[in-house]
Each structure stands twice: as C-alpha cells, then as structure tokens.
C-alpha positions as a Python dict, from the first residue, in 0.01 Angstrom:
ca = {
    (1, 'M'): (0, 0, 0),
    (2, 'W'): (282, 179, -31),
    (3, 'D'): (558, -80, -273),
    (4, 'G'): (853, 50, -56),
    (5, 'K'): (1032, 247, -317),
    (6, 'L'): (1129, 609, -362),
    (7, 'Y'): (994, 806, -665),
    (8, 'V'): (1247, 1128, -774),
    (9, 'D'): (1099, 1341, -1023),
    (10, 'G'): (819, 1116, -1086),
    (11, 'N'): (1080, 864, -1161),
    (12, 'E'): (1146, 531, -993),
    (13, 'N'): (1449, 576, -795),
    (14, 'T'): (1717, 273, -829),
    (15, 'T'): (1749, 247, -440),
    (16, 'P'): (1457, 92, -293),
    (17, 'Y'): (1393, 260, 49),
    (18, 'Y'): (1179, 107, 304),
    (19, 'T'): (970, 195, 601),
    (20, 'Q'): (822, 14, 864),
    (21, 'A'): (460, 112, 766),
    (22, 'S'): (220, -160, 800),
    (23, 'D'): (45, -306, 489),
    (24, 'V'): (-281, -23, 511),
    (25, 'F'): (-513, 26, 245),
    (26, 'M'): (-365, 368, 152),
    (27, 'Q'): (-209, 521, -142),
    (28, 'A'): (70, 826, -114),
    (29, 'T'): (251, 1002, -425),
    (30, 'I'): (588, 1108, -348),
    (31, 'H'): (736, 1372, -537),
    (32, 'W'): (1156, 1472, -394),
    (33, 'N'): (1238, 1781, -569),
    (34, 'P'): (1674, 1705, -561),
    (35, 'L'): (1713, 2052, -407),
    (36, 'S'): (1497, 1922, -144),
    (37, 'P'): (1535, 1872, 197),
    (38, 'S'): (1642, 1490, 251),
    (39, 'K'): (1314, 1409, 444),
    (40, 'P'): (1050, 1453, 229),
    (41, 'W'): (673, 1397, 303),
    (42, 'E'): (692, 981, 343),
    (43, 'N'): (372, 717, 372),
    (44, 'V'): (302, 565, 669),
    (45, 'D'): (8, 387, 854),
    (46, 'S'): (-216, 687, 933),
    (47, 'N'): (-268, 500, 1259),
    (48, 'T'): (134, 513, 1330),
    (49, 'F'): (346, 830, 1316),
    (50, 'D'): (743, 833, 1348),
    (51, 'E'): (934, 1087, 1365),
    (52, 'D'): (947, 1318, 1044),
    (53, 'R'): (594, 1139, 870),
    (54, 'Y'): (323, 1307, 738),
    (55, 'A'): (-11, 1168, 646),
    (56, 'I'): (-352, 1264, 565),
    (57, 'I'): (-652, 1218, 827),
    (58, 'A'): (-980, 1174, 637),
    (59, 'S'): (-1282, 1153, 787),
    (60, 'D'): (-1685, 1157, 715),
    (61, 'G'): (-1735, 1302, 1061),
    (62, 'I'): (-1775, 1015, 1231),
    (63, 'Q'): (-1480, 791, 1168),
    (64, 'R'): (-1174, 792, 947),
    (65, 'V'): (-1223, 706, 623),
    (66, 'S'): (-997, 518, 329),
    (67, 'S'): (-1066, 239, 52),
    (68, 'S'): (-1038, -41, 322),
    (69, 'P'): (-1390, -168, 351),
    (70, 'T'): (-1481, -151, 719),
    (71, 'N'): (-1374, 239, 605),
    (72, 'F'): (-1579, 330, 335),
    (73, 'A'): (-1758, 676, 295),
    (74, 'W'): (-2124, 614, 241),
    (75, 'I'): (-2349, 820, 11),
    (76, 'N'): (-2669, 857, 270),
    (77, 'A'): (-2955, 737, 76),
    (78, 'G'): (-3212, 1038, 254),
    (79, 'S'): (-3561, 972, 219),
    (80, 'A'): (-3931, 1004, 31),
    (81, 'T'): (-3891, 1378, 120),
    (82, 'T'): (-3549, 1437, 93),
    (83, 'P'): (-3227, 1414, -164),
    (84, 'P'): (-2949, 1199, -103),
    (85, 'T'): (-2635, 1342, 57),
    (86, 'M'): (-2287, 1286, -1),
    (87, 'P'): (-2065, 1210, 259),
    (88, 'A'): (-1903, 1511, 540),
    (89, 'L'): (-1571, 1462, 409),
    (90, 'S'): (-1281, 1623, 562),
    (91, 'A'): (-905, 1623, 533),
    (92, 'R'): (-625, 1758, 687),
    (93, 'L'): (-288, 1724, 707),
    (94, 'A'): (-65, 1526, 999),
    (95, 'A'): (241, 1528, 1098),
    (96, 'N'): (446, 1375, 1444),
    (97, 'G'): (786, 1425, 1635),
    (98, 'C'): (979, 1750, 1518),
    (99, 'A'): (785, 1758, 1178),
    (100, 'Q'): (710, 2057, 1025),
    (101, 'I'): (353, 2116, 861),
    (102, 'P'): (416, 2396, 578),
    (103, 'A'): (265, 2736, 635),
    (104, 'Y'): (12, 2725, 325),
    (105, 'L'): (-129, 2349, 187),
    (106, 'F'): (-344, 2342, -152),
    (107, 'W'): (-615, 2067, -166),
    (108, 'K'): (-785, 1883, -440),
    (109, 'L'): (-1084, 1598, -434),
    (110, 'T'): (-1065, 1379, -751),
    (111, 'I'): (-1317, 1127, -798),
    (112, 'T'): (-1333, 813, -1029),
    (113, 'F'): (-1578, 581, -1146),
    (114, 'A'): (-1474, 318, -1434),
    (115, 'R'): (-1755, 246, -1616),
    (116, 'P'): (-1768, -77, -1879),
    (117, 'D'): (-2072, 145, -2086),
    (118, 'K'): (-1812, 447, -2162),
    (119, 'T'): (-1512, 494, -2275),
    (120, 'A'): (-1387, 727, -2069),
    (121, 'A'): (-1424, 710, -1678),
    (122, 'D'): (-1665, 927, -1506),
    (123, 'I'): (-1453, 1182, -1368),
    (124, 'S'): (-1534, 1484, -1095),
    (125, 'T'): (-1325, 1724, -902),
    (126, 'Y'): (-1350, 1936, -647),
    (127, 'P'): (-1315, 2221, -624),
    (128, 'A'): (-1401, 2169, -1037),
    (129, 'S'): (-1081, 2388, -1113),
    (130, 'G'): (-820, 2513, -928),
    (131, 'V'): (-744, 2415, -600),
    (132, 'T'): (-824, 2453, -263),
    (133, 'Q'): (-590, 2702, -21),
    (134, 'L'): (-558, 2701, 345),
    (135, 'P'): (-312, 2757, 625),
    (136, 'G'): (-106, 2377, 710),
    (137, 'G'): (-312, 2352, 1017),
    (138, 'A'): (-665, 2353, 898),
    (139, 'T'): (-890, 2092, 763),
    (140, 'W'): (-1049, 2108, 453),
    (141, 'Y'): (-1392, 2029, 395),
    (142, 'P'): (-1439, 1970, 28),
    (143, 'Y'): (-1772, 2120, -88),
    (144, 'F'): (-2012, 1924, -373),
    (145, 'G'): (-2280, 2151, -409),
    (146, 'T'): (-2563, 1889, -554),
    (147, 'D'): (-2340, 1651, -683),
    (148, 'I'): (-2398, 1268, -556),
    (149, 'R'): (-2117, 1123, -673),
    (150, 'G'): (-1918, 815, -580),
    (151, 'G'): (-1622, 566, -693),
    (152, 'E'): (-1215, 590, -630),
    (153, 'A'): (-1184, 964, -429),
    (154, 'L'): (-863, 1072, -441),
    (155, 'L'): (-753, 1345, -140),
    (156, 'Q'): (-442, 1586, -266),
    (157, 'S'): (-232, 1806, -26),
    (158, 'F'): (14, 1939, -198),
    (159, 'T'): (278, 2265, -56),
    (160, 'S'): (202, 2630, -243),
    (161, 'S'): (589, 2635, -336),
    (162, 'G'): (890, 2476, -362),
    (163, 'P'): (1063, 2234, -234),
    (164, 'F'): (717, 2073, -379),
    (165, 'Y'): (577, 1782, -148),
    (166, 'S'): (259, 1577, -216),
    (167, 'L'): (116, 1344, -26),
    (168, 'T'): (-282, 1161, -150),
    (169, 'H'): (-495, 922, 22),
    (170, 'K'): (-754, 728, -132),
    (171, 'V'): (-1099, 699, -44),
    (172, 'H'): (-1355, 430, -156),
    (173, 'I'): (-1725, 617, -120),
    (174, 'R'): (-2017, 380, -172),
    (175, 'G'): (-2356, 447, -154),
    (176, 'L'): (-2647, 321, 84),
    (177, 'N'): (-3001, 232, -55),
    (178, 'P'): (-3312, 404, 76),
    (179, 'D'): (-3545, 170, 275),
    (180, 'D'): (-3815, 22, 57),
    (181, 'A'): (-4085, 223, 175),
    (182, 'A'): (-3940, 542, 162),
    (183, 'A'): (-3854, 418, -252),
    (184, 'V'): (-4224, 388, -362),
    (185, 'T'): (-4313, 682, -191),
    (186, 'Y'): (-4064, 861, -360),
    (187, 'I'): (-4144, 693, -726),
    (188, 'N'): (-4556, 756, -687),
    (189, 'A'): (-4428, 1099, -604),
    (190, 'H'): (-4292, 1181, -900),
    (191, 'N'): (-4450, 918, -1173),
    (192, 'T'): (-4609, 1221, -1340),
    (193, 'D'): (-4457, 1306, -1725),
    (194, 'S'): (-4447, 1664, -1900),
    (195, 'D'): (-4768, 1551, -2067),
    (196, 'N'): (-4909, 1529, -1731),
    (197, 'F'): (-4979, 1140, -1747),
    (198, 'S'): (-4920, 918, -1433),
    (199, 'H'): (-4713, 582, -1503),
    (200, 'W'): (-4851, 432, -1218),
    (201, 'Y'): (-4697, 125, -1277),
    (202, 'A'): (-4350, 328, -1211),
    (203, 'W'): (-4280, 100, -902),
    (204, 'G'): (-4314, -201, -1051),
    (205, 'I'): (-4045, -146, -1274),
    (206, 'A'): (-3826, -40, -983),
    (207, 'R'): (-3945, -329, -803),
    (208, 'H'): (-3872, -571, -1087),
    (209, 'E'): (-3493, -405, -1249),
    (210, 'T'): (-3297, -456, -876),
    (211, 'K'): (-3485, -643, -635),
    (212, 'T'): (-3255, -887, -428),
    (213, 'W'): (-3459, -1192, -338),
    (214, 'M'): (-3713, -1465, -535),
    (215, 'P'): (-4013, -1496, -413),
    (216, 'V'): (-4082, -1849, -301),
    (217, 'E'): (-4314, -2004, -515),
    (218, 'V'): (-4485, -2360, -520),
    (219, 'P'): (-4358, -2436, -780),
    (220, 'P'): (-4057, -2204, -831),
    (221, 'N'): (-4181, -1922, -1112),
    (222, 'P'): (-3893, -1920, -1360),
    (223, 'E'): (-4019, -1580, -1431),
    (224, 'Y'): (-3843, -1411, -1099),
    (225, 'T'): (-3451, -1380, -1195),
    (226, 'T'): (-3241, -1127, -1058),
    (227, 'F'): (-2885, -990, -1181),
    (228, 'P'): (-2669, -1387, -1218),
    (229, 'N'): (-2394, -1170, -1019),
    (230, 'D'): (-2628, -1129, -713),
    (231, 'I'): (-2659, -1325, -397),
    (232, 'F'): (-3013, -1489, -409),
    (233, 'L'): (-3187, -1478, -112),
    (234, 'T'): (-3526, -1665, -104),
    (235, 'D'): (-3651, -1503, 205),
    (236, 'P'): (-3851, -1180, 98),
    (237, 'Q'): (-3780, -1034, 447),
    (238, 'V'): (-3384, -1092, 435),
    (239, 'G'): (-3376, -907, 36),
    (240, 'A'): (-3518, -576, -45),
    (241, 'A'): (-3734, -452, -349),
    (242, 'Y'): (-3566, -98, -432),
    (243, 'N'): (-3190, -103, -488),
    (244, 'Q'): (-2971, 178, -640),
    (245, 'F'): (-2663, -12, -465),
    (246, 'I'): (-2553, -341, -429),
    (247, 'P'): (-2727, -394, -51),
    (248, 'Y'): (-2428, -311, 240),
    (249, 'R'): (-2610, -618, 423),
    (250, 'F'): (-2403, -841, 173),
    (251, 'F'): (-2093, -668, 324),
    (252, 'N'): (-1951, -963, 498),
    (253, 'R'): (-2093, -1220, 227),
    (254, 'L'): (-1784, -1132, -55),
    (255, 'P'): (-1475, -1206, 146),
    (256, 'N'): (-1237, -1276, -147),
    (257, 'Q'): (-1370, -969, -349),
    (258, 'N'): (-1122, -690, -402),
    (259, 'P'): (-1303, -365, -279),
    (260, 'D'): (-1114, -174, -522),
    (261, 'E'): (-1325, -329, -793),
    (262, 'D'): (-1671, -237, -915),
    (263, 'G'): (-1940, -531, -776),
    (264, 'Y'): (-1867, -491, -420),
    (265, 'P'): (-2148, -392, -173),
    (266, 'G'): (-2175, 5, -176),
    (267, 'S'): (-2136, 10, -580),
    (268, 'P'): (-2409, 104, -811),
    (269, 'K'): (-2624, -170, -938),
    (270, 'H'): (-2541, -311, -1284),
    (271, 'R'): (-2670, -500, -1548),
    (272, 'H'): (-2393, -600, -1880),
    (273, 'D'): (-2589, -608, -2194),
    (274, 'P'): (-2362, -565, -2447),
    (275, 'P'): (-2305, -285, -2547),
    (276, 'H'): (-2549, -145, -2309),
    (277, 'V'): (-2516, -133, -1973),
    (278, 'G'): (-2800, -108, -1693),
    (279, 'Y'): (-2757, 178, -1388),
    (280, 'G'): (-2956, 174, -1068),
    (281, 'M'): (-3292, 147, -912),
    (282, 'M'): (-3461, 186, -1267),
    (283, 'Q'): (-3156, 30, -1486),
    (284, 'I'): (-3106, 371, -1736),
    (285, 'T'): (-2931, 173, -1976),
    (286, 'I'): (-2981, 327, -2374),
    (287, 'D'): (-2803, 667, -2403),
    (288, 'P'): (-2622, 605, -2080),
    (289, 'A'): (-2728, 719, -1762),
    (290, 'T'): (-2475, 989, -1631),
    (291, 'A'): (-2316, 1006, -1349),
    (292, 'E'): (-2539, 1168, -1101),
    (293, 'E'): (-2805, 942, -1249),
    (294, 'V'): (-2577, 624, -1152),
    (295, 'W'): (-2550, 740, -748),
    (296, 'N'): (-2822, 915, -704),
    (297, 'W'): (-3120, 696, -710),
    (298, 'Q'): (-3343, 1023, -684),
    (299, 'A'): (-3260, 1136, -1017),
    (300, 'N'): (-3234, 766, -1156),
    (301, 'V'): (-3599, 757, -1100),
    (302, 'N'): (-3668, 1103, -1235),
    (303, 'R'): (-3464, 1002, -1556),
    (304, 'A'): (-3677, 676, -1592),
    (305, 'I'): (-4005, 923, -1589),
    (306, 'V'): (-3883, 1075, -1914),
    (307, 'I'): (-3791, 728, -2060),
    (308, 'L'): (-4161, 617, -2014),
    (309, 'K'): (-4248, 902, -2126),
    (310, 'G'): (-4060, 905, -2477),
    (311, 'K'): (-4219, 479, -2488),
    (312, 'R'): (-4600, 605, -2393),
    (313, 'D'): (-4541, 881, -2715),
    (314, 'V'): (-4427, 524, -2914),
    (315, 'A'): (-4712, 383, -2812),
    (316, 'Q'): (-4959, 646, -2907),
    (317, 'A'): (-4794, 688, -3236),
    (318, 'F'): (-4848, 302, -3302),
    (319, 'E'): (-5216, 363, -3174),
    (320, 'D'): (-5307, 688, -3425),
    (321, 'A'): (-5148, 509, -3669),
    (322, 'V'): (-5373, 208, -3635),
    (323, 'Y'): (-5677, 421, -3621),
    (324, 'R'): (-5563, 606, -3948),
    (325, 'T'): (-5474, 319, -4164),
    (326, 'F'): (-5826, 153, -4027),
    (327, 'R'): (-6042, 446, -3899),
    (328, 'P'): (-6410, 356, -3921),
    (329, 'D'): (-6560, 550, -4161),
    (330, 'Y'): (-6379, 293, -4444),
    (331, 'G'): (-6614, 69, -4340),
    (332, 'S'): (-6303, -202, -4283),
    (333, 'G'): (-6354, -352, -3932),
    (334, 'Y'): (-6181, -114, -3723),
    (335, 'R'): (-6135, -248, -3324),
    (336, 'D'): (-5986, -37, -3070),
    (337, 'A'): (-5688, -228, -2872),
    (338, 'P'): (-5783, -478, -2595),
    (339, 'Q'): (-5785, -234, -2261),
    (340, 'N'): (-5734, -576, -2037),
    (341, 'N'): (-5381, -681, -2057),
    (342, 'F'): (-5246, -845, -1746),
    (343, 'G'): (-5436, -560, -1545),
    (344, 'F'): (-5327, -276, -1824),
    (345, 'C'): (-5523, -105, -2051),
    (346, 'S'): (-5305, -96, -2424),
    (347, 'M'): (-5114, 210, -2329),
    (348, 'D'): (-4981, 64, -1999),
    (349, 'A'): (-4898, -261, -2149),
    (350, 'A'): (-4740, -106, -2461),
    (351, 'T'): (-4535, 152, -2271),
    (352, 'V'): (-4437, -88, -2026),
    (353, 'Q'): (-4317, -325, -2239),
    (354, 'G'): (-4110, -55, -2418),
    (355, 'Y'): (-3956, 46, -2135),
    (356, 'N'): (-3765, -326, -2189),
    (357, 'G'): (-3811, -292, -2549),
    (358, 'F'): (-4077, -317, -2832),
    (359, 'A'): (-4163, -624, -2983),
    (360, 'G'): (-4431, -590, -3221),
    (361, 'R'): (-4453, -394, -3500),
    (362, 'E'): (-4682, -314, -3801),
    (363, 'Y'): (-4628, -132, -4142),
    (364, 'L'): (-4920, 164, -4095),
    (365, 'V'): (-4987, 532, -4245),
    (366, 'D'): (-4823, 794, -4151),
    (367, 'P'): (-4971, 1164, -4145),
    (368, 'N'): (-4825, 1220, -4476),
    (369, 'G'): (-4972, 928, -4650),
    (370, 'A'): (-4688, 659, -4643),
    (371, 'I'): (-4666, 349, -4488),
    (372, 'Q'): (-4423, 336, -4193),
    (373, 'P'): (-4274, 111, -3919),
    (374, 'Y'): (-4464, 170, -3615),
    (375, 'K'): (-4363, 30, -3323),
    (376, 'S'): (-4553, -163, -3017),
    (377, 'C'): (-4646, -435, -2795),
    (378, 'W'): (-4928, -550, -3091),
    (379, 'I'): (-4966, -714, -3396),
    (380, 'L'): (-5262, -656, -3613),
    (381, 'Q'): (-5479, -970, -3809),
    (382, 'A'): (-5492, -701, -4089),
    (383, 'N'): (-5414, -676, -4433),
    (384, 'T'): (-5155, -336, -4479),
    (385, 'T'): (-5026, -456, -4800),
    (386, 'T'): (-5222, -224, -5057),
    (387, 'P'): (-5564, -12, -4963),
    (388, 'P'): (-5794, -26, -4898),
    (389, 'Y'): (-5656, -129, -4580),
    (390, 'V'): (-5872, -428, -4436),
    (391, 'M'): (-5912, -531, -4052),
    (392, 'W'): (-6006, -856, -4051),
    (393, 'G'): (-5867, -996, -3747),
    (394, 'D'): (-5809, -844, -3385),
    (395, 'W'): (-5520, -724, -3206),
    (396, 'I'): (-5253, -964, -3073),
    (397, 'F'): (-5044, -929, -2786),
    (398, 'V'): (-4673, -1014, -2804),
    (399, 'D'): (-4452, -1056, -2504),
    (400, 'N'): (-4115, -915, -2575),
    (401, 'S'): (-3830, -1204, -2537),
    (402, 'Q'): (-3777, -1113, -2129),
    (403, 'N'): (-4218, -1107, -2096),
    (404, 'Y'): (-4147, -792, -1961),
    (405, 'V'): (-4516, -671, -1948),
    (406, 'R'): (-4630, -990, -1722),
    (407, 'R'): (-4345, -944, -1534),
    (408, 'I'): (-4423, -615, -1400),
    (409, 'A'): (-4802, -715, -1367),
    (410, 'R'): (-4729, -964, -1117),
    (411, 'M'): (-4446, -699, -935),
    (412, 'L'): (-4784, -513, -879),
    (413, 'G'): (-4969, -750, -780),
    (414, 'L'): (-5222, -764, -1059),
    (415, 'I'): (-5229, -1075, -1209),
}
C-alpha cells in the first residue's frame, strides 16, 4: 500500500499528500522533477481510476496479477515430458479521464528472491540489460527465454525522456507442483548419470525429502517426519509426495501469514540446516542450488542426479580401497561387501546414505600406497594400523543420524 506521501527527487516531501485510493496490494515509486507539470503519476487502486491518474495493469493472460494472494502469478509445473513454464505476464499503462499516456515508454522487470543460504538475493532482470522501449499505449510481454524464476517481481514503466516519471507494480510469482505421477515418471526417465549408472532409487529420495504427509501406522513410525514448519497431514490421499513448492492447496490454511514472506504457499520448499539450506523436490543443499534449481523442479532433479553420481564415486573409492588394502592374494581374509542392505546392494546403500551424509569412515591404502580416510556407510572389523592389513571380521553397516538408508528403503517399499 502507498504510504500517502509524495517524494521529490527521491526524498520525502514534508507535506503529506493523500489520495482516495483504497488499500491495495500494490507498490508505486514516484519520481517528481521540480520542473515537471503539477500532476505527476500517482499510485491508485488498479480497479478505480480517477481523473489524471495512471496505473500499470499486469496480467498473466487469465487474470490481473499483483502481490495480493488471490492474484499471484503462477509458474506452470509442466509434465513428465514438458518443462515448467513462466506465467504469460503482460503489462500496460492505463490512464483515465484527461490523462495523457506518453508517446513512448521504457519497461523493465526485476525478479528478486532472498535466500538464507546466500548473502545476496537471487536477482534476475528482463531484459537482462537495458530496457524495452514501446509506444506508450502498447502492451509489454517480458521475455524469459528458458529461465524459470519466482519471487518478488517489480514491473517498472517510465518515460523515455524528461520530465521523468516512473511507476512500479509489484507481483508475486509462485510455483505449482507437478502431480505425483509426472514427478515419478520424469525422475525415472532422467536417473542415469554421466557414467551410465542408473540411480533407480532417486524417486524414493524425492518422495522422502519433500512429502507433505505422514503415513498412518499403528503404532506411529517416528522415522516418518516432515519439516517442522509444514502442515502435518495424516491422510496420504490429501498430501502429495513430490513437492518443489509448498503446495497451493494450503492457501487457506495460513490466514495470518504475510504473503511477502518466504514460506507462503507456492514458495520453494526448503529446510534450514545451518549453515546449509536445502531447496526443492530433491532438497539441494551443499553447493547451493542455483536460481533455476530453486524454481524449476526438473532442473532440481537433474542436479540431484549429478550429486548422486558424486556420492557413488565416493562409495566406489571406498570399496576399491578395501580391496586394495585387504586383497585376496594377501591371504588376509578379504570379504566382499554385503549385497542386501535394506534391499540395497552395498554401492547403492552407500550412495543413498551419502546423499544425506556418510556415517562410516576407514583409513585405507590409496593408489600410492599411503593410508587415507575413505567414507562410506561401512566400518570394518579389521586391523589397518600396520601392514599386513588384516580383515578379521566383517563389514558393519553404520546408520547416520537420520537413519537415511532405512527411510528411503521404506519410501521405495523395500522394507
């Protein structure tokens, strides 16, 4: 809402100036050159035009859009085979009565999203540099290219020559989730990494990381949890399992929340685990998610597969080092890793746990013959202090603090 004050050359005028405009979810910036006419552009309710008043009319092709919760602009989720798309935003300057629209206008859109995991907000501008010039009465259609971005969007219109007038209209861009079937189909179709290894369990990770429901069990299973700030549901038919964003259906469940705040329905689903913050369907955490991965669920999934490849590389290095340290020709009692761990083979179990954090560590022989620490979900009943390195027991699975392998196994129906 406009504060009712007039600003001259960027400074608050000492004389308050009030209009009859009603409270609206809209912001305007007024620049009044001392040499300009006495009737500058002023903030008005976009539904009520008085004489000599102007307003930016913004639309998504279906309805007017603003920062009002009932008028958000929404990112379309796409499908298993089509990518998400930005809302079809358009903007034009409207005038009423005797007001004259300038012959030409400049337009610019700035989308800002503040994140607790970054010192600076994600800021995207359209066009990327400069402005778009159009005839004063024309409708502007911002071009996003392949970008998917959300947050606070400021549509700015200003004159191309003096006197300089500008008007800014705020729109909230939020996101819609894919349906569960589309999410699973996409994940399964894109779960193969650059080494041609299939991370077939990735859909179970997504299901666990961002579900909004808790399955009903008697007695309740404490390992089924969701984020503390979520709305807990006990009916799996109501809750969804794959969420990039806080679900839209919760819109009427948060009547007291400020729509300007992150965490409102349609905002990216995230969990703050200092110093890291996980974002999106796959909760991308370490090495912060890019702006695209925060707002595009398919990009979020694709990044997760890259991360899983890195975890599998760590798991493979561990097993290679075990073989190198206790290889059979030493006669040291080498044993292969167990191949049924809550339904996972040894490599899969370690890769899954690594996505949440490895719990096991052993000092083993590296390719140069030196002793180095290696991570996995295993510890060994072995002597690795001095050669000859003797494995006198077996591989022992070690849960991390989240019991992550078991949780994913349950999501996949393996246990």
